[in-house]
C-alpha positions as CSV (number, residue, x, y, z in Angstrom):
1,A,-41.1,-48.6,-37.5
2,A,-38.1,-50.3,-36.1
3,R,-35.3,-48.5,-37.9
4,L,-37.0,-45.3,-36.7
5,Q,-37.2,-46.5,-32.9
6,K,-33.5,-47.4,-33.7
7,E,-32.4,-43.9,-34.8
8,T,-34.5,-42.4,-32.3
9,A,-33.1,-44.5,-29.6
10,S,-29.1,-43.6,-31.3
11,L,-30.4,-39.9,-31.4
12,R,-31.7,-39.9,-27.4
13,R,-28.1,-41.5,-26.6
14,E,-26.6,-38.6,-28.5
15,L,-28.7,-36.0,-26.7
16,E,-28.2,-37.9,-23.5
17,E,-24.4,-37.7,-23.9
18,T,-24.0,-34.2,-25.0
19,A,-26.3,-33.1,-22.0
20,K,-24.0,-35.3,-19.9
21,A,-20.7,-33.6,-21.5
22,R,-22.4,-30.0,-21.1
23,Q,-23.1,-30.7,-17.3
24,E,-19.6,-31.7,-17.1
25,E,-18.2,-28.6,-18.6
26,T,-20.9,-26.4,-16.3
27,A,-19.5,-28.0,-13.3
28,G,-15.7,-27.7,-14.3
29,L,-16.6,-23.7,-15.2
30,R,-18.6,-23.3,-12.2
31,E,-15.7,-24.8,-10.2
32,K,-13.1,-22.4,-11.8
33,L,-15.7,-19.4,-11.2
34,A,-15.8,-20.2,-7.5
35,A,-11.7,-20.5,-7.6
36,S,-11.4,-17.1,-9.5
37,R,-14.0,-15.6,-6.9
38,T,-11.9,-17.0,-3.9
39,E,-8.8,-15.5,-5.6
40,I,-10.0,-12.1,-6.0
41,E,-11.1,-11.9,-2.6
42,E,-8.0,-13.0,-1.5
43,I,-6.2,-10.2,-3.6
44,Q,-8.6,-7.8,-2.2
45,K,-7.6,-8.5,1.1
46,K,-4.2,-8.2,0.0
47,A,-4.8,-4.8,-0.9
48,E,-6.8,-3.7,1.8
49,E,-3.8,-4.7,3.8
50,G,-1.4,-3.0,1.7
51,E,-3.7,0.3,1.9
52,R,-3.7,0.1,5.7
53,A,0.2,-0.2,5.7
54,V,0.8,2.5,3.4
55,S,-1.5,4.7,5.5
56,L,0.5,3.9,8.7
57,L,3.8,4.8,6.9
58,Q,2.6,7.8,5.7
59,E,1.1,8.7,9.3
60,E,4.8,7.7,10.6
61,K,6.1,9.9,7.9
62,S,3.9,12.9,8.8
63,T,5.0,12.5,12.5
64,A,8.8,12.1,11.6
65,L,8.5,15.3,9.6
66,S,7.0,17.1,12.1
67,R,9.6,16.1,14.3
68,V,12.5,17.2,11.6
69,S,10.6,20.7,11.2
70,A,10.7,21.0,15.0
71,L,14.5,20.2,15.5
72,E,15.2,22.4,12.6
73,A,13.7,25.5,14.6
74,Q,15.4,24.5,17.4
75,L,18.8,24.3,15.8
76,S,18.1,27.5,14.1
77,E,17.6,29.2,17.5
78,A,20.5,27.7,19.0
79,E,22.3,29.0,16.2
80,R,21.0,32.4,16.6
81,Q,21.9,32.4,20.0
82,L,25.1,31.1,19.8
83,R,26.0,33.9,17.2
84,V,24.4,36.6,19.6
85,E,26.7,35.1,22.5
86,R,29.7,35.3,20.3
87,E,28.9,38.5,19.3
88,A,28.6,39.8,22.7
89,A,31.9,37.9,24.0
90,Q,33.6,39.6,20.6
91,R,32.5,43.2,21.8
92,E,33.3,42.8,25.2
93,K,36.9,41.3,24.0
94,E,37.2,44.5,21.8
95,E,35.8,46.7,24.7
96,G,38.4,45.1,27.4
97,E,41.0,45.7,24.8
98,E,40.3,49.3,24.3
99,S,40.1,49.9,28.3
100,S,43.9,48.3,28.6
101,Q,45.0,50.7,25.8
102,K,44.3,53.7,27.8
């Protein structure tokens, strides 16, 4: 009976040590899980900030492209007007030369 009590006490101590080790292991895993969740939240915040920055840059790009397009149209019109004026000046010059030859 004494031996049985001794074995029971030994098994009980073993179980208590195992349970304590499991509790410590579980606590460590919970800490790691909490740290991982915090890290994930930080990554998500950075990703959201990045997405907002990309969106703003896309808006700026769109605005800049619109300005470029408008400026190209203005340039094209100015070049067309310049050609018309040069052609008119050339005609006047030629007409003036023809008049002076007569």
